[in-house]
N, C-alpha and C positions, 0 to 999 in steps of 0.2 A: 557558402554555408554547405552545399552537398558535399564538397571535400573534407569538411571537418567531420561529418557523419560517416564518411567512408572510412576515414582514418580511425575513428572510434570503433567502427565494426572490424576493422583489421585487427586492432589491438586486441579486441575481445575474443576474436577468433584465434589468434595467436596464443592467447592465454588459455584456450580451451574451454572457457566458460560458457559461451554460447555458440551454437551452430544455427545456420538458417534453415528455413523449410520446415517439413513435418518432423525431421529428426531433431531439430532445434527445440521446437515445441514439446516434443515427448520427453527430451532430456530435461527441459525447464520444468515440465510438469513432474518428472520423477523426482528432481531435486527438491521442488517445492513439497511434494508428498513426504519426502524423507525428513524435510526440516519440521513439517507439521506433526509428523509421527514422533520425532524426538522431542518436540516441544510438549505434545500431549502426554507423553510418559513422564516427562520431567514435572508437568503440572499435576498429573495423577499422583506422583510419589509425595510432592508437596501436600496436596490436599489430603492424602492418607495419613500423612504425619500429623497435620493439624487437627484432622478429625479424630485421630488416636489420643492426641494430647487433651483435646476438650472432653473426649469421653473419660479420660483418665482423671481429670481434674473434677468432673461432675460427679464420677462414681466416689473418689476418695472423699470428696465434700459431703455427699450423702451419708457415707458411713460414719466419718467423724462427727457429724452435727446430728443425723436423725437416729442413729442407732442407739446412743446413750439415751435420748429421749424416749424411745421405745422401750428400753430397758427399765428405765425410771417408772414409766407408766405402768408397766406390768408389775413392777415390784410395790408401787403404790396400790394397785388394785388388791393384790394379796394382802397387804397390811390393813386395808379396809375391810376385807373379808374377815381377816383373823380378829380384828377389833369387833366386828358384829357378833362374832361367836362369843368372845370374851363378854360382851356387854349381855348377850342373851344369858349366859351362864350365871352372871352376877344378878340379873333380874329374877332368875329362878331362885337364887339364894335369899331373895328378899331385899335387894337395894333398890332405891327409888331413882328416879331420873335426876333429881338435884344432886344426890349423892354420887351418882356416876359421873354427872358433869364436874364436880368438885375435884373428882379423882382425875380428871383430864380426858375422859371418855366423851367423844362427840356423839351425842344420842339425838335421835330425832325427837325432841321435847315437844310434846303437844300442850297446848295451854292446860294449865291446872284447873282454870275456872272455866267451866261450861254451862250450858243451859240444859237441864233435865226437865221436860214438861214446861218449860217457861220459867222455871225456878233456878236461879244461880246456885252452882253446887261447887265445892272444892274436892279436889281429888287427895 
């Protein structure tokens, strides 16, 4: 068995892959360090590309989904404000809440029947 190990060591030494002693240890450490550096560089590159793709997909999805919603909410807010201004102007002209609701305006219609001093009244 000892002859088999010595033959393998000779073959390894002839190839130049491994050398015994401290020099062999340092060369082995050096080659391992080089392989680890190459692996980490390749892994970093792959992770960087994947992170960029994830960021790109997330950003474009947010733009395509949430931006139209935000624009629509802002537009709806301005329309509600304009409608309130129109309703206020029509009320100044003498229109009642029922007439405004028949026209299609959403007004905060309060009950037309209330209690004044405990007596039911109509508006």
